[in-house]
Backbone bond lengths (Angstrom), bond angles and torsions (degrees), N, CA, C in turn:
res aa  C-N    CA-C-N  psi(-1)  N-CA   C-N-CA  omega(-1)  CA-C   N-CA-C  phi
1 M - - - 1.475 - - 1.521 107.74 -
2 S 1.310 117.09 128.16 1.456 122.41 -177.38 1.526 111.23 -76.99
3 F 1.363 114.20 149.13 1.470 120.15 178.75 1.521 109.29 -83.37
4 R 1.326 115.75 123.28 1.465 120.52 -177.89 1.530 107.89 -122.84
5 P 1.340 117.32 96.54 1.480 120.39 -178.75 1.533 111.27 -57.68
6 D 1.312 115.01 138.85 1.463 119.21 176.94 1.525 110.22 -92.67
7 L 1.305 115.77 -176.61 1.465 121.40 -176.89 1.522 111.52 -62.96
8 R 1.356 116.28 -36.46 1.457 119.07 -179.20 1.536 111.13 -64.05
9 F 1.336 116.44 -39.79 1.463 119.67 178.28 1.516 110.41 -58.82
10 W 1.340 117.07 -48.53 1.453 120.06 -178.31 1.536 111.29 -65.32
11 A 1.324 116.65 -35.82 1.474 119.09 177.92 1.525 111.01 -64.57
12 L 1.359 116.91 -42.41 1.453 120.06 177.78 1.522 111.59 -65.38
13 A 1.342 115.91 -37.81 1.457 119.52 178.61 1.532 110.98 -63.38
14 V 1.333 115.99 -42.92 1.463 119.57 178.23 1.531 110.95 -64.89
15 A 1.349 116.39 -40.58 1.467 119.88 178.38 1.527 110.90 -62.03
16 L 1.355 116.75 -39.17 1.455 120.12 178.35 1.526 110.96 -64.31
17 L 1.331 116.72 -44.41 1.458 120.25 179.14 1.528 110.96 -62.29
18 L 1.317 116.31 -40.78 1.462 119.48 178.50 1.527 111.25 -65.28
19 A 1.329 117.82 -38.52 1.461 121.17 178.14 1.526 110.71 -64.97
20 L 1.341 116.28 -40.75 1.462 119.82 177.14 1.533 110.91 -64.40
21 A 1.330 116.03 -38.00 1.462 119.66 177.41 1.525 111.13 -64.06
22 A 1.329 117.04 -38.30 1.466 120.12 177.95 1.526 110.93 -65.80
23 L 1.356 116.90 -39.50 1.462 120.03 177.89 1.520 111.53 -65.55
24 W 1.308 116.54 -32.68 1.462 121.00 178.53 1.529 110.87 -64.81
25 G 1.337 116.76 -27.42 1.465 121.40 175.66 1.498 114.54 74.87
26 P 1.324 118.90 61.69 1.468 119.87 178.87 1.526 111.17 -64.57
27 T 1.309 116.42 146.15 1.458 121.93 178.43 1.517 110.00 -133.51
28 A 1.313 114.64 162.52 1.459 121.23 174.20 1.519 107.66 -138.11
29 Q 1.300 116.76 156.53 1.459 121.60 179.88 1.524 109.53 -103.44
30 A 1.324 114.59 133.56 1.462 119.58 179.39 1.524 108.32 -148.11
31 E 1.303 116.54 160.91 1.456 121.29 177.37 1.524 109.85 -95.59
32 R 1.322 115.32 136.49 1.467 120.02 175.94 1.523 108.36 -141.30
33 P 1.320 116.77 153.90 1.470 119.12 -179.81 1.525 110.87 -72.96
34 V 1.322 116.47 132.29 1.455 121.92 174.43 1.530 107.64 -126.96
35 Y 1.332 116.57 171.46 1.459 120.74 -171.93 1.526 109.82 -136.25
36 N 1.325 114.80 152.60 1.455 122.22 176.00 1.530 107.32 -119.04
37 L 1.331 117.80 114.92 1.457 121.87 -167.39 1.526 111.10 -136.18
38 V 1.330 114.66 156.03 1.458 122.10 166.25 1.528 107.17 -131.63
39 A 1.328 116.81 125.85 1.463 121.99 179.51 1.525 109.21 -100.06
40 F 1.330 116.59 122.92 1.463 122.42 177.28 1.528 108.68 -107.26
41 I 1.330 115.78 134.04 1.464 121.88 -177.54 1.520 109.45 -115.17
42 D 1.312 116.29 126.94 1.459 122.91 174.33 1.533 108.04 -69.24
43 I 1.341 117.76 122.46 1.468 121.01 -179.69 1.528 110.96 -116.58
44 T 1.344 117.19 22.32 1.460 120.30 179.07 1.526 110.24 -75.00
45 M 1.328 116.78 172.04 1.465 121.65 -169.33 1.516 113.76 -61.57
46 S 1.339 117.59 -35.11 1.461 119.14 -178.21 1.524 112.39 -64.55
47 M 1.343 117.27 -21.14 1.459 120.45 178.87 1.529 111.89 -74.40
48 N 1.348 117.24 -5.81 1.467 120.54 174.20 1.526 111.95 -86.60
49 A 1.330 117.82 -6.19 1.465 120.68 179.53 1.527 109.64 -61.20
50 R 1.315 116.24 135.99 1.460 121.28 -174.17 1.538 110.67 -99.34
51 D 1.332 115.11 74.05 1.461 119.27 176.21 1.528 111.45 -116.95
52 Q 1.336 116.77 18.27 1.458 122.46 173.49 1.527 108.39 -110.86
53 T 1.324 117.25 163.86 1.460 120.47 -178.50 1.518 110.51 -131.89
54 L 1.318 115.96 151.44 1.457 124.76 172.91 1.511 107.42 -139.04
55 E 1.342 115.03 114.45 1.463 121.20 -178.25 1.530 111.06 53.22
56 G 1.323 114.86 41.77 1.451 120.67 176.69 1.515 115.12 81.62
57 R 1.331 118.35 -0.48 1.460 121.13 -179.07 1.527 110.35 -108.15
58 P 1.327 117.97 141.52 1.471 119.66 -179.60 1.521 111.25 -68.39
59 R 1.308 115.90 146.66 1.455 121.72 175.11 1.520 108.37 -149.35
60 S 1.315 116.40 164.96 1.449 120.62 -175.27 1.518 111.44 -77.27
61 R 1.321 115.50 161.37 1.468 120.78 176.49 1.530 110.41 -61.11
62 L 1.328 116.13 -39.97 1.458 119.69 -178.07 1.526 110.78 -62.44
63 E 1.326 117.88 -44.03 1.466 120.69 178.77 1.526 110.68 -64.65
64 A 1.324 116.65 -37.89 1.464 119.75 178.63 1.522 110.79 -65.33
65 V 1.329 117.34 -40.77 1.467 120.64 179.09 1.523 110.34 -61.57
66 K 1.318 117.56 -44.94 1.463 120.65 -177.57 1.525 110.77 -62.18
67 E 1.319 116.64 -41.81 1.464 119.62 179.65 1.519 111.81 -67.27
68 R 1.335 117.01 -44.37 1.468 120.68 -178.25 1.524 111.46 -69.23
69 L 1.323 117.71 -39.90 1.460 120.44 -179.63 1.525 110.94 -63.31
70 T 1.327 117.22 -45.66 1.464 120.43 -179.97 1.523 110.95 -62.90
71 A 1.336 116.79 -44.03 1.468 119.87 -179.39 1.520 111.46 -67.49
72 A 1.341 117.73 -37.68 1.467 120.00 178.90 1.523 111.20 -68.35
73 A 1.345 117.46 -38.56 1.464 120.89 178.70 1.517 110.77 -60.20
74 A 1.328 116.67 -35.54 1.462 120.39 179.59 1.524 112.46 -68.11
75 R 1.330 117.06 -18.97 1.465 121.09 -179.25 1.530 112.86 -92.57
76 L 1.314 117.75 -7.55 1.462 120.43 179.30 1.524 109.89 -79.39
77 P 1.337 117.79 151.73 1.472 120.05 -175.95 1.521 111.98 -62.91
78 C 1.351 115.70 144.47 1.461 120.63 177.02 1.530 109.22 -60.35
79 G 1.304 115.31 141.84 1.454 121.57 -172.35 1.513 111.58 103.38
80 T 1.339 116.88 -17.75 1.461 121.28 175.12 1.526 109.51 -70.43
81 K 1.327 115.90 138.05 1.463 121.95 176.78 1.527 109.34 -109.92
82 M 1.318 116.05 141.40 1.458 120.59 178.88 1.518 109.40 -141.27
83 G 1.329 115.49 130.74 1.451 122.09 173.39 1.521 109.88 -103.31
84 L 1.316 116.25 -178.74 1.462 121.06 -175.11 1.522 109.94 -141.14
85 G 1.331 115.75 137.97 1.454 121.22 176.04 1.513 110.61 -146.12
86 V 1.319 116.76 171.42 1.461 122.41 177.86 1.526 108.99 -129.35
87 F 1.327 114.51 158.99 1.458 120.99 176.41 1.516 109.79 -129.37
88 T 1.325 115.87 135.50 1.456 122.87 167.33 1.521 107.60 -159.10
89 E 1.333 116.59 163.75 1.467 123.47 -177.47 1.528 109.86 56.86
90 R 1.318 119.10 -115.41 1.461 121.86 179.09 1.523 112.58 -120.32
91 R 1.327 116.51 12.03 1.451 119.54 -173.01 1.525 111.98 -130.47
92 S 1.311 114.36 148.79 1.456 121.71 167.03 1.524 107.30 -106.53
93 F 1.311 115.92 144.72 1.466 120.75 -175.87 1.521 108.73 -134.28
94 M 1.331 117.10 130.23 1.460 121.48 -178.69 1.524 109.84 -86.67
95 L 1.326 115.71 125.72 1.457 121.71 178.99 1.520 112.36 -95.53
96 L 1.330 116.60 -33.44 1.459 121.71 -171.55 1.515 108.96 -140.52
97 A 1.318 117.51 122.92 1.464 121.10 177.16 1.528 109.84 -68.06
98 P 1.329 117.78 155.05 1.469 119.82 -178.44 1.534 111.94 -56.35
99 L 1.335 115.98 131.35 1.462 121.98 176.76 1.522 108.91 -137.22
100 D 1.325 115.97 158.26 1.457 121.73 -177.33 1.528 109.43 -62.14
101 V 1.351 116.44 119.80 1.459 119.10 -174.37 1.526 112.70 -73.81
102 C 1.327 118.43 -19.78 1.459 119.86 175.99 1.521 110.91 -79.97
103 E 1.313 116.53 -50.14 1.461 120.50 -177.69 1.526 112.32 -70.26
104 N 1.340 117.06 -25.79 1.467 120.81 -174.50 1.528 111.44 -126.37
105 F 1.322 116.74 33.99 1.462 118.88 -173.33 1.528 111.78 -63.82
106 T 1.323 117.35 -40.62 1.462 119.88 -179.12 1.526 110.90 -61.65
107 A 1.339 116.41 -41.53 1.465 120.09 179.03 1.524 110.53 -66.11
108 F 1.340 116.70 -42.37 1.466 119.68 -179.78 1.525 110.46 -65.37
109 A 1.337 116.75 -47.53 1.463 119.84 -179.64 1.524 111.17 -61.27
110 G 1.341 116.95 -37.27 1.457 119.49 178.07 1.513 112.24 -66.14
111 A 1.329 116.48 -38.73 1.466 119.68 178.23 1.522 110.66 -65.25
112 V 1.327 117.22 -41.93 1.471 120.88 179.09 1.527 110.38 -63.66
113 S 1.327 116.69 -44.62 1.471 119.42 -178.18 1.522 111.95 -63.88
114 G 1.340 117.28 -24.29 1.457 120.48 -179.60 1.515 114.97 -82.74
115 V 1.331 117.63 -6.82 1.468 120.43 179.06 1.526 109.48 -69.72
116 T 1.316 116.89 131.72 1.462 121.71 -178.27 1.522 109.99 -144.09
117 W 1.332 116.53 156.97 1.461 120.81 178.34 1.521 111.42 -64.19
118 R 1.332 117.66 -20.37 1.463 120.95 179.80 1.531 112.24 -69.64
119 M 1.332 117.67 -11.01 1.461 121.00 178.00 1.524 111.55 -78.34
120 A 1.322 118.05 -11.13 1.464 120.98 -177.13 1.518 110.53 -65.73
121 W 1.343 116.38 136.84 1.467 120.75 -178.63 1.522 112.32 -99.34
122 E 1.336 118.88 -13.96 1.455 122.87 175.46 1.520 108.64 -145.25
123 G 1.321 116.44 162.02 1.453 120.06 -175.04 1.519 115.09 -93.65
124 D 1.346 117.61 -16.78 1.461 118.74 -179.27 1.529 110.35 -69.95
125 S 1.330 115.70 170.53 1.468 120.12 -178.64 1.522 108.65 -147.73
126 R 1.328 116.69 90.00 1.460 121.59 175.67 1.525 106.61 -99.84
127 V 1.358 115.03 84.76 1.460 121.61 -172.80 1.521 111.71 -59.02
128 S 1.331 116.77 -42.43 1.469 119.52 -178.49 1.524 111.08 -59.76
129 S 1.330 117.56 -43.27 1.463 120.12 178.01 1.518 110.87 -64.86
130 G 1.332 116.90 -36.23 1.455 120.26 178.60 1.516 112.30 -65.49
131 V 1.327 116.97 -39.28 1.465 120.80 177.63 1.521 110.41 -65.49
132 F 1.333 116.90 -44.37 1.472 120.27 179.50 1.530 110.70 -61.86
133 E 1.341 116.81 -41.95 1.465 120.48 178.61 1.530 110.82 -65.66
134 A 1.340 117.49 -39.14 1.463 120.96 178.93 1.525 110.86 -61.83
135 L 1.327 117.43 -38.36 1.459 120.46 178.22 1.521 111.24 -65.47
136 R 1.327 116.85 -38.37 1.468 119.32 177.20 1.530 111.04 -66.08
137 L 1.324 116.72 -40.49 1.459 120.12 178.17 1.526 110.92 -66.18
138 G 1.331 116.26 -39.91 1.458 119.39 177.52 1.508 112.22 -63.96
139 R 1.335 116.28 -40.15 1.460 120.26 179.28 1.526 110.96 -62.62
140 A 1.331 117.03 -34.39 1.463 120.66 -177.59 1.520 112.69 -65.80
141 V 1.333 117.06 -26.67 1.472 120.57 179.46 1.531 111.06 -114.31
142 D 1.345 116.33 15.40 1.464 122.35 179.41 1.528 111.71 53.37
143 A 1.326 115.00 46.65 1.462 120.72 -178.25 1.524 109.90 -124.45
144 D 1.323 116.07 144.48 1.451 121.25 172.60 1.527 109.40 -78.17
145 V 1.332 115.74 162.89 1.462 121.40 -168.64 1.529 111.32 -116.19
146 L 1.327 115.49 134.06 1.462 122.28 165.77 1.525 106.53 -112.64
147 F 1.325 117.15 129.83 1.462 120.35 -175.70 1.520 107.97 -130.62
148 F 1.345 116.18 113.44 1.463 122.40 -177.58 1.522 109.13 -99.92
149 T 1.327 116.82 119.59 1.457 120.68 -177.82 1.513 110.85 -160.60
150 D 1.336 115.76 157.32 1.465 119.62 172.36 1.521 111.16 -86.94
151 G 1.338 117.55 -8.20 1.459 121.15 175.95 1.512 115.20 79.93
152 Q 1.333 118.12 8.57 1.466 119.54 -177.29 1.523 110.35 -84.74
153 E 1.314 115.80 114.97 1.461 122.15 177.10 1.530 109.04 -83.57
154 A 1.331 116.07 137.05 1.458 119.96 178.60 1.528 108.71 -139.90
155 P 1.332 118.50 112.83 1.464 125.89 -0.25 1.529 111.62 -69.48
156 P 1.333 117.24 160.84 1.467 119.75 -177.37 1.529 111.74 -63.73
157 L 1.315 115.33 153.16 1.464 119.93 178.12 1.526 110.38 -66.92
158 R 1.299 115.64 150.49 1.459 120.14 176.25 1.520 110.05 -76.44
159 T 1.307 115.13 133.96 1.464 119.67 -178.64 1.522 112.42 -76.61
160 D 1.351 117.21 -17.32 1.467 119.89 -178.50 1.528 112.34 -91.23
161 I 1.346 117.77 1.08 1.462 121.59 178.16 1.523 107.93 -123.24
162 A 1.328 117.01 117.51 1.461 121.20 -176.43 1.527 110.83 -70.50
163 L 1.316 116.06 141.06 1.457 121.97 176.67 1.524 109.27 -77.19
164 S 1.337 116.98 136.55 1.464 120.70 -179.96 1.513 109.89 -137.78
165 Y 1.332 114.98 157.64 1.463 121.78 178.34 1.519 106.89 -131.71
166 D 1.326 116.32 110.87 1.462 121.29 -171.46 1.522 113.14 -64.08
167 D 1.337 117.13 -34.49 1.463 119.43 -175.57 1.527 112.55 -75.21
168 G 1.317 118.04 -21.91 1.462 120.94 -176.91 1.514 110.81 69.13
169 P 1.350 117.54 174.91 1.467 120.26 177.35 1.522 110.06 -54.14
170 A 1.342 116.30 119.88 1.464 121.11 -171.47 1.520 111.33 -107.36
171 A 1.354 114.35 -179.26 1.456 120.09 179.17 1.523 111.14 -65.77
172 V 1.332 116.33 -29.90 1.460 119.83 177.45 1.518 109.62 -69.77
173 R 1.312 115.78 130.95 1.461 120.72 177.33 1.521 108.94 -115.66
174 G 1.312 116.60 -171.47 1.449 119.26 178.64 1.509 112.02 146.68
175 L 1.327 115.61 -153.93 1.453 120.80 -167.96 1.523 110.38 -145.99
176 L 1.341 115.70 129.68 1.452 122.30 165.91 1.523 107.65 -90.03
177 V 1.319 116.62 127.44 1.465 120.93 -177.03 1.522 108.73 -113.19
178 G 1.332 115.86 114.54 1.455 120.89 178.83 1.513 111.31 -78.67
179 V 1.330 116.79 129.50 1.464 122.78 -175.63 1.525 109.27 -121.03
180 G 1.315 116.58 132.59 1.462 120.08 176.07 1.512 112.18 120.54
181 G 1.332 114.56 168.93 1.452 120.94 -179.95 1.511 112.05 -92.01
182 D 1.326 115.26 175.45 1.461 121.40 -178.82 1.530 112.57 -86.55
183 Q 1.322 118.13 -19.90 1.458 120.78 -177.73 1.531 110.82 -90.15
184 P 1.356 118.22 136.74 1.467 120.59 178.20 1.529 111.73 -56.68
185 T 1.321 115.53 131.52 1.459 122.66 -174.52 1.523 109.47 -126.53
186 P 1.332 118.79 141.29 1.476 120.06 177.39 1.521 111.49 -64.04
187 I 1.333 115.38 150.35 1.460 122.12 178.96 1.528 108.49 -104.86
188 P 1.315 118.68 122.27 1.472 120.44 179.64 1.526 111.97 -57.41
189 K 1.327 115.28 145.36 1.459 122.46 179.36 1.526 108.68 -114.52
190 Y 1.329 117.42 139.06 1.462 122.16 -176.74 1.520 109.85 -125.04
191 D 1.336 115.78 149.85 1.456 119.66 175.90 1.530 110.01 -86.86
192 D 1.322 116.29 -173.88 1.465 120.51 -175.60 1.527 112.85 -67.26
193 F 1.335 117.29 -13.58 1.467 120.86 179.30 1.525 112.16 -101.98
194 G 1.341 116.35 9.53 1.444 120.21 178.04 1.509 114.81 79.12
195 R 1.322 117.83 15.50 1.461 121.85 179.03 1.523 109.91 -93.20
196 E 1.325 116.46 134.72 1.470 120.33 179.98 1.523 109.48 -70.24
197 V 1.341 115.62 130.30 1.467 120.18 -175.36 1.527 111.19 -127.71
198 G 1.304 118.19 21.53 1.461 121.38 179.97 1.511 111.06 128.70
199 F 1.328 115.69 -147.16 1.461 121.63 -178.76 1.526 110.05 -129.19
200 L 1.333 115.23 153.78 1.459 119.99 177.32 1.524 110.54 -61.99
201 E 1.324 115.65 142.47 1.458 121.80 176.03 1.523 109.20 -109.88
202 M 1.334 115.68 172.09 1.456 120.07 -175.90 1.523 111.75 -57.34
203 S 1.317 117.23 -38.34 1.466 121.01 -177.62 1.531 112.48 -71.96
204 D 1.339 117.96 -13.89 1.470 121.06 -178.71 1.516 112.63 -84.05
205 V 1.326 117.64 -14.66 1.468 121.14 -170.30 1.527 109.55 -129.15
206 P 1.331 118.72 132.76 1.473 119.89 173.83 1.528 110.32 -61.05
207 Q 1.314 115.85 130.17 1.459 119.86 -177.74 1.525 112.28 -91.65
208 E 1.325 117.36 -9.38 1.453 121.80 173.12 1.519 109.08 -152.37
209 S 1.314 116.47 162.82 1.454 121.00 -179.45 1.526 110.42 -82.19
210 R 1.330 115.93 135.88 1.455 121.62 175.53 1.528 110.21 -111.81
211 I 1.323 117.07 23.16 1.454 122.57 179.52 1.526 109.13 -90.67
212 G 1.323 116.66 134.18 1.451 120.48 179.92 1.513 111.97 91.68
213 P 1.327 116.57 -173.27 1.470 120.06 -178.65 1.518 111.17 -71.24
214 P 1.342 117.28 153.74 1.464 120.21 177.39 1.530 111.04 -59.75
215 P 1.322 117.47 151.55 1.469 119.20 177.55 1.524 111.14 -68.11
216 T 1.305 115.69 165.16 1.476 120.36 -174.95 1.526 112.59 -65.89
217 D 1.336 117.78 -23.64 1.471 119.92 -178.65 1.522 111.99 -96.30
218 A 1.340 118.61 14.82 1.461 120.91 -174.43 1.523 112.44 -59.42
219 E 1.329 117.46 -37.49 1.464 120.13 -176.08 1.520 112.42 -64.03
220 S 1.332 117.79 -23.27 1.464 120.60 -178.94 1.531 112.29 -90.64
221 R 1.311 117.94 0.86 1.453 120.72 -177.54 1.531 110.97 -84.98
222 P 1.347 116.90 149.52 1.476 119.69 175.11 1.521 110.51 -61.41
223 G 1.327 116.19 139.88 1.451 121.79 176.57 1.514 114.73 79.52
224 Y 1.330 118.26 8.65 1.474 120.48 -177.77 1.514 110.94 -64.95
225 N 1.328 114.74 134.99 1.455 121.62 172.56 1.519 106.52 -145.62
226 A 1.295 116.50 122.98 1.465 120.65 -172.37 1.521 112.60 -56.68
227 R 1.326 116.99 -31.92 1.465 119.56 -177.73 1.520 112.81 -96.65
228 N 1.329 117.42 -47.38 1.464 121.46 -170.74 1.524 114.13 -97.37
229 A 1.300 117.96 -23.69 1.465 120.82 -179.12 1.527 109.54 -144.32
230 P 1.339 117.49 67.52 1.470 119.58 -175.21 1.530 113.27 -67.37
231 F 1.335 117.71 -15.37 1.464 120.47 177.21 1.533 111.94 -98.61
232 G 1.316 117.43 -6.18 1.455 120.10 -174.03 1.516 110.75 80.31
233 E 1.326 116.73 -167.91 1.455 122.20 179.15 1.531 110.75 -71.18
234 M 1.329 114.87 152.39 1.462 119.39 175.92 1.533 108.66 -70.11
235 P 1.330 118.01 123.08 1.462 119.61 -178.17 1.528 111.74 -72.77
236 A 1.321 115.82 161.95 1.462 120.78 173.79 1.533 109.06 -73.86
237 G 1.320 116.10 153.57 1.460 119.83 -179.78 1.515 111.30 -170.16
238 E 1.321 116.23 -169.42 1.466 121.79 -178.90 1.521 111.96 -124.38
239 E 1.333 117.08 28.66 1.454 119.59 -179.76 1.526 112.57 -70.66
240 H 1.337 117.48 -12.68 1.464 120.50 175.16 1.525 111.11 -81.90
241 L 1.318 117.05 -5.47 1.460 123.03 171.80 1.525 108.48 -107.69
242 T 1.299 117.30 159.53 1.456 118.99 -174.13 1.524 111.91 -137.74
243 S 1.322 114.52 143.91 1.465 123.43 172.11 1.514 106.33 -150.55
244 V 1.318 117.29 163.62 1.457 119.36 179.99 1.528 108.56 -66.30
245 R 1.329 116.94 129.23 1.466 122.26 -177.60 1.533 108.10 -94.52
246 E 1.300 114.88 74.42 1.464 120.36 -171.30 1.533 113.50 -64.80
247 P 1.336 120.84 -45.58 1.473 118.81 178.68 1.526 112.55 -57.75
248 H 1.322 117.23 -38.34 1.466 120.77 178.97 1.525 110.71 -65.53
249 L 1.316 116.72 -43.46 1.470 120.08 179.57 1.525 111.18 -66.73
250 Q 1.311 117.25 -36.58 1.462 119.63 176.96 1.528 111.26 -66.10
251 E 1.335 116.81 -35.73 1.463 119.92 176.27 1.525 110.71 -67.69
252 L 1.328 117.19 -40.84 1.462 120.58 176.10 1.527 110.88 -61.46
253 A 1.317 116.91 -40.59 1.461 120.68 178.49 1.526 110.23 -63.20
254 R 1.330 116.63 -40.26 1.461 120.04 179.98 1.535 110.67 -65.22
255 L 1.334 117.39 -42.73 1.458 120.97 -178.35 1.526 112.15 -65.32
256 T 1.314 117.19 -38.37 1.458 121.31 -171.81 1.522 113.87 -96.76
257 G 1.336 117.48 -13.68 1.454 119.80 -176.98 1.513 113.75 84.68
258 L 1.337 117.66 9.09 1.454 121.21 176.47 1.523 110.02 -80.14
259 G 1.325 115.72 159.69 1.452 120.14 169.89 1.523 109.74 -82.71
260 Y 1.310 116.11 168.44 1.465 120.19 177.01 1.524 109.49 -136.43
261 A 1.338 115.92 139.91 1.460 121.38 176.07 1.523 108.65 -154.54
262 R 1.315 116.75 146.05 1.458 120.43 170.04 1.517 108.72 -75.55
263 M 1.304 116.67 146.34 1.460 120.29 -179.49 1.518 110.09 -70.55
264 G 1.333 115.29 120.07 1.448 120.81 178.73 1.516 110.77 -120.44
265 A 1.315 116.08 -150.24 1.456 121.52 179.25 1.528 109.95 -63.87
266 P 1.348 117.70 156.71 1.466 119.84 -178.35 1.521 113.75 -55.47
267 G 1.336 117.60 -39.10 1.458 119.79 179.00 1.518 112.04 -62.98
268 A 1.331 116.46 -43.89 1.466 120.49 178.93 1.519 110.94 -66.52
269 L 1.335 117.08 -36.61 1.462 120.45 178.38 1.522 110.82 -65.56
270 A 1.329 117.11 -43.39 1.468 120.51 178.25 1.521 110.84 -62.24
271 E 1.328 117.86 -39.54 1.465 121.21 177.85 1.522 111.01 -64.35
272 A 1.328 117.42 -40.09 1.463 120.51 178.56 1.520 111.08 -65.78
273 V 1.330 117.08 -37.78 1.464 120.38 177.09 1.519 110.36 -62.25
274 V 1.328 116.52 -48.32 1.462 121.36 -179.42 1.529 110.93 -61.05
275 A 1.334 116.96 -36.64 1.464 120.80 -177.58 1.523 112.40 -71.80
276 N 1.340 118.20 -21.87 1.463 120.17 -173.51 1.521 115.03 -116.66
277 A 1.315 118.42 -5.06 1.460 121.29 179.02 1.520 110.27 -100.17
278 R 1.332 115.90 163.77 1.461 121.74 -179.97 1.525 110.00 -85.81
279 P 1.331 118.75 119.04 1.464 119.51 177.43 1.527 111.53 -80.76
280 T 1.301 115.32 149.01 1.452 122.54 173.92 1.520 108.08 -127.75
281 A 1.342 116.58 128.05 1.464 120.02 179.06 1.522 109.07 -73.73
282 K 1.322 116.23 126.67 1.461 120.95 -178.62 1.517 109.32 -134.30
283 P 1.341 117.62 132.91 1.463 119.22 175.95 1.526 110.45 -70.28
284 V 1.308 116.00 127.32 1.463 121.21 179.75 1.525 109.01 -132.33
285 R 1.320 115.14 155.27 1.460 119.97 176.60 1.521 109.27 -89.85
286 I 1.317 115.39 130.81 1.460 121.86 -179.55 1.520 108.33 -110.80
287 G 1.306 117.48 127.02 1.450 121.83 178.74 1.527 111.43 -71.43
288 L 1.337 116.22 132.30 1.471 121.70 -179.29 1.514 112.19 -111.33
289 A 1.329 117.92 9.11 1.459 120.67 -176.59 1.525 112.70 -60.05
290 V 1.325 116.27 -26.66 1.462 118.91 -177.73 1.525 111.94 -65.35
291 I 1.338 117.40 -25.46 1.467 119.57 -178.12 1.525 111.51 -69.79
292 P 1.359 120.07 -57.56 1.470 118.03 178.00 1.527 112.51 -64.34
293 A 1.354 118.25 -33.14 1.464 120.08 178.27 1.523 110.44 -64.17
294 G 1.331 116.47 -41.88 1.467 119.63 178.62 1.519 112.62 -65.49
295 L 1.339 116.77 -39.56 1.466 120.13 178.17 1.522 111.10 -65.81
296 A 1.344 117.33 -42.05 1.464 120.32 177.85 1.530 110.55 -61.45
297 L 1.322 116.80 -42.40 1.461 120.19 178.26 1.525 111.00 -63.56
298 A 1.327 117.12 -40.66 1.464 120.21 179.63 1.531 111.19 -62.15
299 I 1.350 117.28 -39.54 1.469 120.44 178.83 1.525 110.39 -64.42
300 L 1.331 116.99 -44.11 1.465 120.24 179.84 1.523 111.89 -64.56
301 V 1.312 116.45 -38.68 1.473 119.92 176.97 1.522 110.23 -63.53
302 A 1.344 115.93 -43.02 1.464 119.49 179.84 1.525 112.11 -64.81
303 L 1.350 117.14 -34.28 1.464 120.80 -177.41 1.519 112.98 -77.77
304 Y 1.346 116.78 -37.47 1.463 119.63 -170.19 1.528 113.77 -117.28
305 A 1.295 116.76 -50.38 1.464 118.93 -174.69 1.517 112.24 -69.37
306 A 1.338 116.93 -44.58 1.468 119.22 -177.47 1.528 112.28 -63.01
307 P 1.369 120.80 -47.95 1.470 120.10 177.90 1.526 112.47 -62.13
308 L 1.360 116.91 -38.02 1.462 119.33 178.74 1.517 111.37 -62.74
309 A 1.340 116.33 -42.86 1.467 119.52 178.33 1.524 110.97 -64.37
310 A 1.343 115.99 -37.59 1.469 119.09 179.15 1.522 111.19 -65.12
311 R 1.353 118.26 -40.16 1.465 121.11 178.77 1.517 111.23 -65.68
312 R 1.326 116.70 -38.23 1.477 118.80 178.33 1.520 111.29 -64.41
313 R 1.348 115.92 -42.35 1.470 118.38 177.49 1.516 110.87 -63.28
314 S 1.343 116.67 -39.54 1.465 120.14 179.60 1.514 110.65 -64.34
315 G 1.366 116.66 -40.52 1.461 120.27 179.37 1.516 111.93 -64.16
316 R 1.321 117.80 -38.16 1.473 120.12 178.78 1.520 110.71 -66.85
317 R 1.338 117.67 -35.55 1.479 120.53 178.67 1.523 110.23 -67.10
318 V 1.360 117.30 -37.74 1.471 119.95 179.43 1.520 110.22 -66.38
319 Q 1.343 117.37 -43.37 1.459 119.52 -179.60 1.530 111.47 -64.50
320 T 1.334 116.40 -36.86 1.462 119.29 178.73 1.514 111.51 -65.83
321 A 1.331 115.65 -38.60 1.463 119.90 -179.97 1.515 110.29 -68.02
């Protein structure tokens, strides 16, 4: 008697061939937009303020930035390169040149996790100068800039001197990311050994800028002395408290041509990056194994799962009758 394969045999044979094709790992080449970026993180003292949350627990702005940046980088298309830098005092400094975030994700995530406020070399915080320096560094490696900061200048900028950016909106694009809440929050204070010893008080922080010539109304201020106190007494203020300085960051974005967004969920952050960075079309290999694997699974479901479900439904109808 001759062997005559039935339909089920041929279906199983096709499913096996499709499974083998999936194991072989077919690929195709296609162009997709990728990005070249450098992410700069503000590591000044105000970024230690704990007005962010993780699973209902308070955490610092700096820790929140590191978590969101790493998660957002994982959502960017493969072929995208991202470097890493920090900002403190009046300078931004690049720690890691842009590298492929897919091929080197563990290295990138490890570098981000190692960023700490203890890396700061000075205590001042001239955010505007840091943004301008970050743009120059980005231009040097043809990379767009991501800059994470609460926008708090220390000492604060003078209101009688307009902020300017000599380079104007440049070829480098990117995103200013505002970090922090809207309500004033205390800033943790640390001793020389890095141990938290309370919070900054008004006397610990300059409440106004003393850079440049005295303002025109200096002579009418309490404590004015032309030689010893040309600015008068330090006024009272809330610079020892911190909140995201959104109007200032929006003005910086306008001057430099960067986009601006508040730091949100990783998906929203990745979308904001894509919307404000320059895409470059790059040929990449796309895995197609899911297609034959899905077809093989569909055949097996049709052969076994569907008839079994039909018999169960039939059995329930018989019992009901």
